[in-house]
C-alpha positions in Angstrom: 166.1 3.9 254.0 162.5 3.0 254.1 160.7 3.0 257.4 160.4 -0.9 257.5 164.0 -1.3 256.9 164.9 1.1 259.7 162.8 -0.8 262.1 164.4 -4.2 261.3 167.8 -2.6 261.8 167.0 -0.7 265.2 165.4 -4.3 266.2 168.4 -6.0 265.2 171.0 -3.6 267.1 168.8 -3.5 270.3 168.3 -7.4 270.4 172.3 -8.1 270.0 173.0 -5.2 272.4 171.0 -7.0 275.1 172.3 -10.4 274.3 176.1 -8.9 274.6 175.4 -7.1 277.7 173.7 -10.2 279.5 171.3 -8.1 281.2 168.4 -10.2 280.5 168.7 -13.9 279.4 169.6 -14.0 275.9 166.8 -16.1 274.9 164.7 -13.2 276.0 166.4 -10.9 273.8 166.1 -13.0 270.4 162.7 -14.1 271.1 161.4 -11.0 272.0 162.9 -9.2 269.0 161.4 -12.0 266.8 158.0 -11.8 268.3 158.0 -7.8 267.7 158.9 -8.4 264.0 156.1 -10.6 263.7 153.6 -8.5 265.6 154.8 -5.4 263.1 154.2 -7.7 260.1 157.6 -7.5 259.0 158.1 -11.4 258.8 155.2 -13.8 258.2 154.4 -16.7 260.6 154.5 -19.1 257.3 158.1 -17.5 256.5 159.3 -18.3 260.0 158.1 -22.1 259.8 159.1 -22.7 256.2 162.4 -20.3 255.6 163.7 -18.5 258.7 164.1 -21.3 261.1 166.8 -24.0 260.3 165.3 -26.9 261.6 168.2 -29.5 260.8 170.4 -27.5 262.8 168.1 -27.1 265.7 167.7 -31.0 265.5 171.6 -31.4 265.8 171.8 -29.1 268.6 169.1 -30.7 270.7 170.3 -34.2 270.0 173.8 -33.5 270.9 173.2 -31.3 273.8 171.2 -34.1 275.5 173.6 -36.9 274.6 176.3 -34.4 276.2 174.5 -34.6 279.6 174.4 -38.2 279.3 178.0 -38.7 278.2 179.0 -36.5 281.1 177.6 -38.9 283.4 179.3 -42.1 281.6 182.4 -41.7 283.2 184.2 -41.5 280.0 185.3 -37.8 280.2 187.0 -38.6 283.8 188.7 -41.5 281.9 189.9 -39.3 279.1 190.9 -36.5 281.7 192.9 -38.8 284.0 194.8 -40.4 280.9 195.5 -36.9 279.4 196.7 -35.7 282.7 198.9 -38.5 283.4 200.9 -37.7 280.2 200.6 -34.0 279.8 201.4 -32.4 283.0 201.4 -28.7 282.4 197.8 -27.0 282.4 198.3 -24.8 279.3 199.4 -27.7 277.2 196.8 -29.8 278.3 194.4 -27.1 277.2 196.2 -26.7 273.8 195.8 -30.6 273.1 192.0 -30.1 273.8 191.7 -27.4 271.4 193.7 -28.9 268.7 191.5 -31.8 268.8 188.6 -29.7 268.6 189.8 -28.0 265.5 190.7 -31.3 264.0 187.1 -32.8 264.5 185.4 -29.4 263.5 187.1 -29.6 260.3 185.1 -32.7 259.6 181.8 -32.0 261.2 179.2 -29.5 262.7 180.8 -27.2 265.2 178.4 -27.4 268.1 178.4 -31.2 268.0 182.1 -31.0 268.5 181.8 -28.6 271.6 179.1 -30.4 273.1 181.3 -33.6 272.9 184.5 -32.0 274.1 182.9 -29.9 276.8 182.4 -32.8 279.3 186.1 -33.9 278.9 187.0 -30.1 279.6 184.8 -30.1 282.7 186.5 -33.1 283.8 189.9 -31.8 283.4 189.3 -28.4 284.9 187.7 -30.0 287.9 190.9 -32.4 288.3 193.1 -29.4 287.9 191.0 -27.3 290.4 190.9 -24.5 287.9 188.5 -22.1 286.3 186.5 -23.7 283.5 186.1 -20.4 281.4 189.4 -20.7 279.7 188.6 -24.2 278.7 185.3 -23.8 277.2 186.1 -20.6 275.5 189.1 -22.0 274.1 187.2 -25.2 272.8 184.3 -22.9 271.2 186.7 -20.7 269.5 188.8 -23.6 268.2 185.8 -25.4 266.7 185.0 -22.3 264.7 188.4 -21.3 263.2 188.6 -24.6 261.4 185.7 -23.9 259.2 187.6 -23.4 256.1 189.9 -26.2 256.2 188.1 -28.5 254.5 185.1 -28.2 252.0 182.8 -29.7 254.1 183.4 -28.0 257.5 180.9 -25.4 257.2 178.1 -24.0 254.9 180.2 -21.2 253.6 183.0 -23.3 251.7 180.3 -25.8 250.6 178.3 -22.8 249.0 181.6 -21.8 247.4 182.2 -24.9 246.0 178.7 -25.4 244.6 178.6 -21.9 243.1 181.9 -22.0 241.4 182.5 -25.8 240.5 185.2 -26.5 242.8 186.2 -29.8 244.0 187.4 -31.2 247.3 191.1 -31.5 246.2 190.9 -27.8 244.7 190.7 -26.6 248.4 194.4 -27.5 248.9 196.0 -27.1 245.3 194.2 -24.9 242.8 195.4 -23.2 239.5 199.0 -23.9 240.4 198.8 -22.2 243.8 198.1 -23.2 247.4 194.3 -23.4 247.7 191.7 -22.0 250.5 192.2 -25.0 252.6 196.1 -25.2 252.7 196.3 -21.5 253.6 193.8 -22.0 256.3 195.8 -24.6 257.7 198.4 -22.2 258.3 195.9 -19.8 259.8 194.5 -22.1 262.1 198.1 -23.6 263.4 198.9 -19.9 264.2 195.9 -19.5 266.2 196.1 -22.6 268.1 199.8 -21.7 268.9 198.7 -18.2 270.3 196.8 -19.7 272.7 200.1 -20.7 274.5 200.5 -16.8 274.9 196.8 -16.3 275.8 197.0 -18.7 278.3 200.5 -18.3 279.5 199.9 -17.9 283.0 198.0 -21.4 283.2 201.0 -23.2 284.7 199.6 -25.3 287.1 201.3 -28.9 287.1 199.4 -32.2 287.2 200.4 -34.6 289.9 197.4 -37.0 289.0 198.3 -40.7 288.7 196.4 -43.3 286.5 193.1 -44.4 288.1 190.7 -47.2 287.7 187.4 -45.6 286.3 184.3 -47.3 285.6 182.6 -46.3 282.3 179.3 -46.9 280.9 179.9 -47.3 277.4 176.5 -46.5 275.8 177.0 -42.9 275.6 180.6 -42.9 274.1 179.6 -45.4 271.6 176.2 -43.2 270.5 178.7 -40.2 270.3 180.9 -42.0 267.7 178.1 -43.2 265.9 176.3 -39.9 265.7 179.6 -38.2 264.6 180.2 -41.0 261.8 176.5 -40.3 260.9 177.0 -36.6 260.4 180.2 -37.3 258.3 178.4 -39.9 255.8 174.8 -38.3 255.9 175.3 -35.9 253.0 176.4 -38.8 250.9 173.2 -40.9 251.5 170.8 -38.2 251.6 170.2 -38.6 255.3 169.3 -35.2 256.9 171.3 -34.2 259.7 168.3 -32.9 261.8 167.0 -36.4 261.6 170.4 -37.7 262.7 170.3 -35.2 265.6 166.6 -36.1 266.7 167.8 -39.9 266.6 170.9 -39.5 268.7 168.8 -37.4 271.2 166.2 -39.9 271.8 168.7 -42.8 272.0 170.5 -40.6 274.6 167.2 -40.0 276.5 166.7 -43.9 276.3 170.3 -44.2 278.1 169.6 -41.6 280.7 166.1 -42.5 281.4 166.7 -43.0 285.1 167.7 -39.5 285.2 165.1 -37.8 282.8 164.0 -35.1 285.1 167.6 -34.2 285.7 168.2 -34.0 281.9 165.4 -31.7 281.2 166.3 -29.3 284.0 170.0 -29.1 283.2 169.3 -28.7 279.2 170.5 -25.6 278.1 167.2 -23.9 277.0 168.6 -20.2 277.1 171.0 -20.9 274.5 168.9 -23.2 272.6 166.1 -20.8 272.3 168.2 -17.8 271.8 169.3 -19.6 268.4 165.5 -20.1 267.5 164.8 -16.4 267.8 168.1 -15.3 266.1 167.1 -17.2 263.0 164.2 -15.1 262.9 165.8 -11.8 263.4 168.9 -12.4 260.9 166.1 -13.6 258.4 164.4 -10.3 258.9 167.6 -8.4 258.2 168.2 -10.3 254.9 164.9 -10.2 253.5 164.6 -6.5 254.1 167.6 -5.9 252.0 169.9 -4.7 254.6 172.6 -7.2 253.6 172.1 -6.0 250.1 172.6 -2.6 251.2 175.6 -3.2 253.0 177.0 -4.9 249.7 176.0 -2.1 247.5 178.2 0.2 250.0 181.3 -1.8 249.2 180.7 -1.6 245.3 180.2 2.1 245.7 183.4 2.5 247.7 185.5 3.3 244.8 188.4 1.4 245.9 190.7 0.7 242.9 193.5 -0.8 244.9 193.3 -4.9 244.7 195.2 -5.4 248.2 193.0 -2.5 249.8 189.9 -4.2 248.6 191.2 -7.8 249.8 191.8 -6.4 253.1 188.2 -4.7 253.3 186.6 -7.8 252.2 188.4 -10.0 254.7 188.2 -7.7 257.8 184.7 -6.4 257.1 183.6 -10.3 257.0 185.2 -10.9 260.3 183.2 -8.0 261.7 180.1 -9.0 260.1 180.2 -12.7 261.1 180.2 -11.6 264.9 176.5 -10.7 264.2 175.0 -12.2 260.8 174.3 -15.8 259.8 177.1 -16.7 257.4 174.9 -18.6 255.2 172.9 -15.6 253.7 175.9 -13.6 253.7 177.9 -15.8 251.9 175.3 -16.3 248.9 175.0 -12.5 249.0 178.9 -11.6 248.8 179.7 -14.3 246.3 178.3 -12.2 243.1 179.4 -9.1 245.1 183.1 -10.4 245.0 182.9 -11.4 241.3 181.6 -8.1 240.3 184.4 -6.1 242.3 187.1 -8.3 240.8 185.7 -7.4 237.3 185.8 -3.7 238.2 189.4 -4.0 239.4 190.6 -6.2 236.6 191.7 -9.2 238.7 190.8 -12.7 239.4 187.6 -13.3 241.8 189.5 -15.9 243.7 191.4 -13.9 246.3 188.3 -11.7 246.9 186.1 -15.0 247.4 188.6 -16.9 249.6 189.1 -13.5 251.6 185.4 -13.2 252.2 185.1 -17.3 253.0 188.1 -16.9 255.4 186.6 -13.8 257.2 183.2 -15.2 257.5 184.4 -18.7 258.5 187.0 -17.6 261.0 185.5 -14.6 262.3 182.9 -15.5 264.5 185.0 -15.6 267.6 184.9 -12.0 268.5 181.7 -12.1 270.7 179.8 -14.9 272.7 177.2 -14.6 270.4 179.2 -14.6 267.0 178.9 -18.2 266.5 176.5 -20.9 267.8 179.2 -22.8 269.4 180.1 -19.7 271.5 176.5 -19.5 272.5 176.5 -22.9 273.5 179.7 -23.0 275.7 178.9 -19.8 277.3 175.3 -21.2 278.2 177.2 -24.1 279.6 179.6 -21.7 281.8 176.4 -20.0 282.9 175.0 -23.4 284.3 178.0 -24.0 286.1 177.5 -20.6 287.7 180.1 -18.2 285.6 179.0 -14.9 284.7 179.7 -14.1 280.9 181.5 -10.6 280.3 181.9 -9.4 277.0 185.6 -7.8 277.4 186.6 -11.4 279.3 185.6 -13.2 276.5 187.0 -11.0 273.9 190.5 -10.8 275.5 190.4 -14.4 274.4 188.5 -14.2 271.2 190.0 -11.4 269.6 194.0 -12.3 269.7 192.9 -15.5 268.5 190.8 -14.4 265.7 193.5 -12.0 264.5 196.2 -14.9 264.9 194.0 -16.9 262.5 193.2 -14.2 260.0 196.1 -12.2 259.7 198.6 -14.8 258.2 195.9 -16.3 256.0 195.2 -12.7 254.8 199.0 -12.3 254.0 199.3 -15.6 252.1 196.2 -14.6 250.2 198.0 -11.6 249.1 201.6 -13.4 248.5 199.9 -16.2 246.1 196.8 -14.6 245.0 197.4 -11.3 244.0 
C-alpha cells in the first residue's frame, strides 16, 4: 500500500471512529478529516467542488429540513397523531404503522425527505404518549433505508444497476421467469417491519386519547405534498432534485418568516455539515483505490462455491454500507460481480442482486451508516438525547438481519 493510500485509510478510520463515539460533534469529525485531506493534497479543491460534494443531495436535505421545522409548527403533525392514536391504542402497533408508512414512502422518494416528513408526526405521537422519542425516530430512520430495493427509483444503487444492465421497471418484480429483486425485497422489508414488534415488544402503553379539534395551517402540509410529488416526477421532466429542495426550502422560509431566527437556530447544522465533510472523505477513499483494493481481495479469495460467494457478497456489502457511500461502491462492484460470476460459471444476476440488497438494506447498523440515520439522530440530539452506539445497534442490527436474511435465502432458492 502506498503512503498516500495509507494516510487516506487512517484518516477515514479516525473520522468514523470519532463520529461513532460521539465524543465530539460529528461535523467536526468529517470537516476536520476533509480539511486534513485537502491540506495534504490528497484531494484537490476543484475536485471537492465539482466531484466530491453532491450538491443535489445537499439541496434536498436543506430544503426538507427547513420545511420539517415549519411543518412541525403547523399543527398538522398533532392532528395526524391524534387521529392515529384514537384508532390505534397500543404504542408498539402505532410505531409499526408509522414505520410501515415510512417504508412505503421511501420506496418512491428520497429517504431523508421521508424521515424529515415523518419526524414531526413521530414527535407529536411520542409527546402525547409521554414516551421516549428514541425508538420512534430510530424506527423511522431504519424503515426509510430498508425499502431502497423495492423499486427501481427508490435509491441510486438500483437505478445504477438498471442503467448498467438494461433492466426495465417491471423486471424488478418478475425477471427471466423468476421473482425479481423488488419482489424478493418486499418479503425482506415485510419481515423487518414485523420484527419491530419483537424489538419494541415492551412498548405496551395504551392510548386513552379522544378526538380533538386541532387548528392547522395548511401551507406547510401542502408544500410537503407538492415537494414529494416534484421529487417523484422530477427525473421524468429533467428537473434537478437539488433545485426542488432549494425551492421547497425557500417557500418554507417564507411561510415561517415570523420565526426565521428560531428556524435558523433549530436547523440541524451538525448533521448537515457532517454530510458535507463525509462526501469528501469517501471521495478520497474511492479515488485513491481503496475500494478497488477491496474488490481485488474478493476476486483473489479463491472461493469456488456459488453459495458461499453469494453470502460473502451480500454480508460484506451490508458491512461496507455502514461506512461507504453506496454509489461508488455499486459502480465498482457491478463489474466485480460479473467477473466473479464468469469465474464460477454462473449467471451474474444472483451476485448483482445480492450486492444491491446488501448495500441497499445494510446501512442501518450504525447511526452514521445512512444519511437518514444521521438526520434522525441529529433530531434526537436536538431534543436532548445522547446517542449511544450500542443502544442504536440494539435496534438496527436485528432489524437489518431480519431484512437481509430472508432476501438472501430467497436469492439462494430462486437464483442459484
